[in-house]
N, C-alpha and C positions, 0 to 999 in steps of 0.2 A: 142120298142121290136122287134127283128127280125122276119119278116113274116114266115121265113123258118128254121125249126129246125128239128133235126132227132128224132125220136120217142123215142130214149134212154134219150134226153134231154127234149122233151116236155111233155111226160107222167108224170114224177115226178113232174113237173111243175104244171101241171094240178091238180094232186092229192093233192099238198100242198095247193093250192087255195081251192079245195073240201074241206079239212080240216078245212080251215078258215071258209068257208062259214058255214060249219055245226055247228061250235061253234057260229056263229052269228044268223043262221036261224033254227037250228035243221036240222035233217037229212031228215026230210019230206019237209021242205023248201028249200034244197039245190039242185036247179035245175041246169041243164045245162046253162040255160040262165043266172041264177046269178053268176054262175062260171066264164062264159064268161065276164060278167060285171066287176066281180073282177079283172081279168086279162087284161081288156081293149081290147078284141078280139072277133071277131064274133063267135057266137055260132058253126057255121059251122066247126070252125077249131077243136073244141073240139069233136064234131061228127065224124070227120075223125079219131080220134084215138080211141073214145069210142062211139060204135054205139047207145047205150042205157045207161042210168042211172045204170041199173042192171049191166051190163058188166063193169062199171066204179067201182061199190061196190065191185066187186070180186077182181079187181087189187087195190083197196082201202085197202081191208083186208091184202094183201101183204105189202103194204106201211105202216099198222099199225105195223105188226109183226117186222120191222125194228126199228119203233120207241120205241116199246114196249122193245125190247132186243138190244140196239145199240152196234155194234162190239167194240167201244172203251172201253166199260166197261170190257170186256173179255181182251182187251190188258193190261189194268190196273192191273189185277189180274196176268196175265202172266208175267209180269215184275217184279214181287215180288217173289223172290227165297227163302227169309226166312219164314218158316212155321208159326210162330207166328204173324209175321207182316201180312202175308197174311191172317190169319185167322181173325184177327182184322179188317183188311180191308174189308174183305168180308162182315161183317156186317155193317160197316161204310157205304159202298156203296149201297148193296143190299137193305137195308132198311132205306135209306136217304129219305127225303121228295122230292127230286129232282128226284129219281129214281121212287119212287111210283107214281109221277105224270108226268111220261115221255110221256104219252099220256093224253090228256085232257079228264076229266071225262065224260063230255058229249059226245064227239066222242066215247070213249071207250064203254060205256054202251048202246049207240045206237047200236053198232056195235055188242056188245054182245047180244042184244035183237034179231037182224037180224040173228045171228049165229043159232038161235033155228029154224028159218023158212027156212033158206036157207043152204042145205047141202054143198054147195061149201065154204061158209064163215066159217060154223063150222068146216069144214076140215082144213081151214087156221088157225082158231083160235087154234085147237087142236093141229096142228103142232107147234104153236107158244108156248104154255104151255108146250109141251113135249121137245122142244129145251131149253126152260129155265130149266126144270127139268133135262135134261141131262147134262147141264152145271153145275148144282149144284151138281150132283152126281159126275162130274169130280173133283169138288173142294173138295168134301167130302172125295174121295179116296185120294187126296193129304195129307188132314188133318189125316185121319186114319191112313197112313203110318208114319206121323210125330207123332203119339201117342197123338194128341190133343183131340180126340174124342174115344169113348168106341170101343173096338175091335169087341164086337158082334153086332153092329149096323146095321140094314138093311137099306142100303144106298137108295135104291128107296123109301123105305117107309118113310125114314127121308126127302128125297128131294120132295115128294109128300105133306108131312107136311109143309116143308118151303114155297112151291109154295102156299097152302093153306092159310098160315099166311100172306105171302105178298099181295095176293089178299084181304084178310080179312082187310088189313091195308087201303086199299082204300075205302072199303065199309064202315068201322069205320069212316073215316076221311069224308065221303059224308053224311052218314045217322045218325051217333051217336055220332060224337064229341062234338056238343052243344057248340061250339066255344073253346073247350079245346085245349091246345097246342099239336101240333103233336108229338113233340119229347118226351112227357110223355108216350104216348101209344106205342111208338116205342120202347123205353126202356124196357117196359113191355113185348112186344112180343119178342125182342131179349133175355132177360132174360129167358122166357120159352123155347125157342129154344136151347139155350146154356144149360140149364138144361137138355133137352132131349138128346142132344148131348154127353154130358160130363158124365152124372151120371146115 
């Protein structure tokens, strides 16, 4: 690995290893020393970019925001101009197991917990959820104009509901599934949302 890299290259690399170490060691055990060991570099190189673990956690929250809502998913929707195809794709992608698990659960819930204690992390998580919600509103507006969902629908309320169901799928998968097939509960959740949107 080259010894010298710009911050734009080095920081994401460090955060990616931070992500991996959290999965292996938990957030309490993910020290700068362990991250450096994972990268095979001296800890001082990490300290050059992140003075403390707390500072790293703030930028890590931004890192999680990108993993939670990757741009390529939006690009997939934007490329579909047929309303019905886009509507079907919305549910296929939005509630897929891969999308629900875009962030490792151990990492996600660790950061979720920290958001209650750290206002800066909470602010970033709030922005993350609002960005997700606003994207859904945009898609619902498209579907509404196409006559696929009911005219009188409150789009903000509907989008908040969809985000809540999306988050609930992860919760169900972690705590309530008892080994049940993910797709079964996913189909149930999608049916509830479609009934809410259409009838």
